N, C-alpha and C positions, 0 to 999 in steps of 0.2 A: 556117185549120185545114190541117194537113198532109194531102195526099192519101194515102189507103191504098194500099198496094202491091197489085198484082194477082198472084194466085197462079194458075197453069195447071197443072192435074192431068195426070199422065201416063196414068192408069188410073182406071177407075171400078169400084166394087164394091158390089153389093147383096146384102145378107146376109139370110138367112131363119132362123127360129127351129130349133134343133137338135132341140127335142121332137117326136117323130112324133105324139103323141097328147095329149089333154088330161089334166093331171095330177090333175084332180078327178074326172072321169067316165070317162076313158079313151076317148072319142070322138075322131075325127080332127079335126085342126085345119084351119080354113079361112084362107087367106091374105086379107088385106085388100087393097084396091084403091088404097092410098096408101102413102106412104114416110115414115118418121120417121128422125131422126138423119141428115138429109140435109146433109152438110157437107164441106168440103175440109179435109183434115188434113195437117199437115207432120210427117214423120217423118224419121229419119236416112237412110232409104233413098230418100226422094223425096216428091213431093206426089201425094196420091191424093185421089179424091172417093169418099166412102163413104155409104151409105144402108142403112137396115134396114126390110124389109117385115114388119110385125107379123102375128101370127096369132091367132086366137080360136076358141073351140069353137063348133060349128054348132048345138049343142042349146040352145034358148032357155032352158030351166029351170036350166042349169048355171051355177055361178059363173064358169067360165072363158068364158062367152059375153061378158061385159062386160069382162073382163080382155084385155090385150094382151101377148102373148108375144114377146119380141125375141131376136135372136140374141146369144148369150153371146160368140161370137168377135167380132162386130162391136163390142160394148160394151168389148172388151178392147184396142182400137186407141187410143182417146183418151178421156180423162175427160169427163164431162158439162160443157157449157159452155166447152170449150177446143178450139181448132183445133190444138193441138200433141199429138203422139202420146205415149204413155206411155215410149216409148224416149227421147224428148227430155227428159221429165221425170226419168227415171232418170239420164240423162247429166248433166244439171245437178246433182242432188242428190249423185251420186257423185263428181263433179269437186270440188264444193264442200266436201264433209265428208271424203272419203277423201284426195283430191289436194291439198285445202287451197288451192284457186284462188280468186282474186277473180273478181268478176262479168265484169270485162273480160277476164281470161284465159279464162274459160269462153266468152265470146263469140267469142275468137279460135278456140278449138277448133271452134266450130259454123259459122265463116265459110265459105261456099260450100256448106254442106248445108242450112241452115235460115235462113230470113228471121226475124230476131229482133232485138230491141234490148237494150242492157245493162239498161235500166230494167225491161223485160218479163221478163228472166231473173231479176232480183231479185223480181219479183211472183210468178212461178210457184214459186220457191223458198220464199217465205214463206207465200203464200197457198194453194198446192197441194201442194207436196212435204212440208213439215213436217206439216201437218194429215194427209196420207195416211199418213205414217210413224207418227203417233199411232194412227190407225185400224188400221193393220197389227198393232200390238202386241195389240189386242183379239182378234185371230184365234188367239191361242194359249192360249185357256181350256182346251181339252182336254189340251194338253200340260201345263199346270199340274196338271190333275186326275190325269194319268197319272203325273206326277213325285210327287204327293202319295200316290198308292196305293203307288208303288214304295218310297218312303222312310218312309212313315208320317206324312207331313205336309211343310210347307214352311219354309224358313229365309229370313227377310227381314233386310235391313240398312237402317238409317236414318241420314241424315246431312244437314246443310244447309250451304249456302254462306254465308259471313260477309255480312251485310247491307251495302249500299253507301249511305251518306249518308241514313240515316233511311228508306229504301225497305223494303218487305217483304222477308222472307228465304225464299230458295228451298230448299225440302226435297225429298228424294227417298227413295222407298221402292222397293227393288230385291230381287227373289227371287234368291238366291244359287245355287240348284240349276239354275236355267234361264237366269239372267242377264236375265229380263224386268222391265220397269219396271211395278210396280204402280200407283204414284201419284207424280206429280211436280208440284208447284205452290208457290205462295208463301203464307206465313203472315204476317198483319200483327202478330201476337203470338206469343211463344214461351213460353206457360204451359201448365199441365196441361188446362184446358178445350179450348184450341186444338189441342193434341196429340191429345186424345181424339177431337175432330171429324175431324182428318185421319186418324186410324187406324180410325175407325168402319167404312167399307166393307171393311176387311180381315178383320172378324170372319167374313164368309161363307166364308173359306178356312180349312182346317186348318193352323194355324201351330204348328210345333214349338218354335221359338226366334226370338229377335229379338236383332240384334246393333246396338249403337250406343254413343255416348258416354253419360256419366252427366250429360246436360244437365238443367238444373233444370226440374222438372215432367214430364220424360219418363218416368222410372221409375214415377210414379204412374199416368201416362196408360196405359202398357203394362199395368201390373197391373189397371187397371180394365177396358180394352177386350179384352185378351188374357189372362185370368187363368190359363189353363192353359199358356201358353207360357213358356219359359225365357228370362230376359233376360240376355243376356251383355254385359258391359262391355269396350269395347275395351281391349287391353292397352297399345297405343301411347299412348292418352289417359291411362291410369292411370299410366304411366312419365313422362308429361310433367307430371302433377300432382305425382308424387313429387319431380321434379327442380326444381320451381319456386323454392323458397329457395335450392338450390344454384346455379341459373342466375343468380339475382339477385346472390348473393354472388361469383360469377365475373365478372358484369358490372363490379361495383365493383372487383374485383381487377384486370381488365383496364384500367380506367380508371387505376388507381394504377400499373399496370406501364408504361403507355404514357407517363404523366407522368414517372415516374422515369428511364426510357430516354431519353426526349427531353430531359430535363434534363441527362443526362450526356453523351450523344453525338448530340444533335439536330443540332447545326451540322455535325458530321462526316458523318452519313448523308444530309443533304439536299444537300451539296455533291457534284459530280461532278468527276472529274479529266479535264480537257478537253485535247484534242490541241493542239500548239503553234500550229497555224493556225487553231484555232476562236476565236470570239468568246465572251465570257463570257455564260452562261445560254442559249446557242443550241446545241441538241445536233443531232439528224439533221434535214435539211431536204431536200425534194424539190420537184418542180414545174418551172415554165419556167426558173427560176434556182436550181438546186440547188448545194449545196457540192461542193468537189472530193472525189472518191471517196477511200476509205481507201488503195487500192492506189497512186494517184498520190501521195498525201501520204507514203507510205512508200518510194517509189522511190528517192530519193536515199540513203537509209539502207543499201539493199541493195549500192550500189556499193562501200561501205566494208568490205571484206572482214576486215581485222584486228580491228575492233571489233564484227563481226557477232554473234558468240557472246555477247559480254557485254550488248549491247543487247537481244538476244533473251531473255536470261534476266531481265533487269530488266523488260522489257516483260510477260513472263509473270507475274512477281510482282505487278506493278502491276495486272494484269487480275484475277488471284485476289482481291486486296484489294477492288478495286472491286466485284466480284460479291458478296463478303461484306457490303459496306456496303448494296448495293441489296437483297440479301436481308434484312438486319435492318430495313430501312425497310419492306419488304413485310410482315414479321411483325407489325408494328404495325397493320396494317389488317385483320386476320383478324376474321371475323364468326362468331358461334356459332349452333349449332343444337341446342338441348336436346332430349332429355336427355343425350346422350353426347358431342356435339361442343360442348365448352366452350372459347370463344375464348381466355380468359385463361389457362387451364391449358395449352392447346396453344401459345400464344405463350411462355409461361414456359419450357416444355420445350424448345422449338426454339431459343430464344435461349440457353439452357443449352449446347445443342449447338454453337451459333456461338461461345460462350465457349470451350469445350474445343477447338474447331478452331483458334481464333486462338492459344491457348497452345501448341498443337502446332506451328503454323507458325512462331511466334516462336522456337522452339527451333532451327529450321533458318535462319531469315533474319530479321534485325532489319529492321522497317519502322515509321516513326514513325506512320502512320495506323492500322496493325494494332495497335500498342502502345496507342494512345488508345482504340481500340474495345474492346480486352480489358480495360483498366482501367476504362472507363466502364460495361461490362455488368456486371463484378464489383461495382462500387459499387452498381449500380442494382438487381441481383437478390438480393444478399446480405440486405437487409432483409425481403425478401418471401418467404423460404424457409419461414418457419413457417406463414403463410397458405396457400401453395401445398400443404404437406404436408396441411392440413385439407381442402382442396378435392379433393386426390387420394384422400384416405380416403373422402370423401363420394361421389365418382364410383366408386370401388371397390365401395361398398355397392350403388349403383344397378346396376352390372353383374353383381353377384352374384344380386340379385333378378331380373334380366332372365334370367340363366342358369337360375334355378329354374323360371321361367315357360316358357322355350324348352326343354322337356323333349325329350330326343332322340326322334325320331319312332320310330326302330327299337325303342326300349325300350317294353314295355307299361307303361301307367301309368292313372291315374284322377284325376278331379277331387279326390277326397278325399286321395289320396296326395300330390298337388302342394300342396293347401292345408296338410296337416300339415308338409311340408317348408318352406314359407314361413313358417308360424307359428313353427316351431322356429328358423328363422333370425332373425326379428324378435325373439323372445324372447332370442336370444343377444346381439343388438345392445343390448337394453335392459339386460342384465345386466353389460355391461362396465363396468369402474371406471376411474378415473384418465383421464377423458376431457374434452376442452375444452368450454367452455360452448357455443360454437356447434355443435360436433358432437353435443352432448347435446340441444339444440333440434332438430337435423335428424333424429336418430334417433327421436325422439318424433313429428315430422311424418310420418315413414315409417309409424309404427305407426297414427297416426290416419287417414291417407289410406287406408291399406290395410284398415282396419276398416270404412271407409264403402263400399269397392268390394267387400268380401267377398262379400256374397250373389250378385253376378253375375260373378265373376272366373274361375271354374272349370268353366263348363258345356261349354267347348270340348273338354275332355278326355274327356268322356263321350258326346258327340253327334258323329257322323260328318258331315262337310260343313260344320260350323261353324268358321270360322276364328278365330284369335286376335285379329285386329285387323281393323279397318274400312279398312285401307289400300287395298284394291282399289277401293272406291267413292270414296276420297278421290282415287286416282289417275285415276279417270275424270272427276272434276271438273278436275283439273290438265291432262289431255289435251284436254278440251273448251276450256278457257281458252287453251292453246297453239295449238290450231287456230283459234279465233276471233281470236286476236291475229295469227296469219298471214294470216288472210283480211281482217281490218280494218285492221290496220297502227297501231293505237293502243290503248293500255291503257285509256284513258277510254272509248273506243267499245266495247271489249270488255266493260267492266262494264256498259255501257248496253245491249249485246245480250243479256247474260245476264239482265237485268231485264226485257226486253221479250219475249224468245223463249227464255229458258234451259230452261223445261220441255220444250219441243220439241227444243232442240238437244242436250239430254242423252240423249235416246231412242237406245237402240242401234239400229244399222242392219245390214241383211243382210251376209253375209260377201263378196259380190261384186256386180258390177253386174247381172249376169244374175239373181241372186236378188233384188236390189233391184226390177228390172223386174217380175218375177213377183209380188212382194209388193204392188206398186202396183196390179196388174191385178185382185187379189182384193178390193180395197176397194170397197164399194158406194157409189152416188152419195148415198144418204140419209145414211150414217154420214159421208161426207166433208163434205157441207153442214152437218151438225150441228157437226162438229169445227171448220170454218171460222168458223162464228158463235162458237163458244167462243174462237177465236183472236182474232177481231175484238173481241169484248168486252173481252178483256185489253188490247188495243192502244188502246182508247179511254181507259185510265188515263193515257196518255201523249200525249194529244191536244195539250196545251199545253206539253209539254216540248220547248221549242225555244229557242235564243239568237236567232232571227230576230225582230226587233221588227216588221217588216212582216207576217210570217206571224201572229204573236200579235194585231196589230191586225185582220188579216182574219178570223181565227177569232173 
């Protein structure tokens, strides 16, 4: 067994209770003749020996006679059961979450100041810091009550992270006016009874409105648990559902577009015009044995002054054509992000721009490669003009619906006014004649989806503080995933971290390290012990989740 390191303290402090009298009867406190909390603590400022001399009431009949009153200042130096100060704990948590450092990088920042190992930094972060952060959230109940009195109630948002490999789904309830996390945890099923159980503790709060997606089972659960709250549906999810058939049509159009363009000019855009000294299929090379630089390759040509201008013009034209071919090859790799970023539609429009530019350049200088590109794009794009116009019309309808929902903030409006405007627009679409079969199906899809979302689509215009979309919470999910990816270095490990500690990792943290230190000091030892037990119970679910055969056999 490894020999433990010896710690030599520079100073010793003995604390006494700050209370001058017994809080029960008002009598004077008597100091005990023994010490508690006698331990050596490492802080960022050095190593100290601390102890606390308790006090008790001198009156035998008082309840304070058997109680032991300790110093609050002494208890704020280090958590119970730990020899590391709260400042070390705050430093680890802040560097991990805000600076996105790995445990080894945190160890480097603590080198020379604190004797600690990388594994113990990991232990303190997971077993002490994250549970303390959860306990710190519960200290803001008065803030919630004050905000409810000020605004007449609270506004909450709900959302969940996509489940990973059959594991339970992580769900999150956040109060929007304060930014506090009301509940964060995993659900084994996403149905109405499960959502009702998850939302049940929120009943004790005055809830004005709920913001969420139109998840199956969620509207019924909100109506049952919070019957007086307005349930607003996220406009971003509404537009995504509107654009679903259009996105599918665009995906098929994009496949046809790529096939047509590659069939016409595939060999042309895949080839590279190589320098005379370059070998076939070998482009830029570096390392111990790099190719000759471009300057060295062009040096002999610079000496031939009479032909310099002619060769320069030809080289410029060659470079322009090469860039157009590379750009055409790039356009065939575009990916879409519905509802408004449609890859097929965007690729078609930008390929049309390449075609127009090619025709303009050919009017100034004839080039065989440019001529082949122009003729090939013309042959590939012409048959796709009609489906492109239909996609363009569908995207225009989506953008006009979004413009109706994104009512100018400077103009006074109401939910009823926006609803009337949207209903009139949808009726106009349905009344149009001489329309293609695919657009007719799409406009009826727009009407059907809008009717299903209608009861929860317009509350944001009548209630201050209720956003149109749930993007803020989803951005919080993405930021947490990026932070975990930076600190873990692996996408798979990031997903596993969210499954094992996601409910604690998603909790908001104080604005700065000093605020983090102050918040940790306010957490009571009993609450921290209870939260650590909750954390450990969740970790037991993953006891056998390991690829190590040796560890599995041992367990």
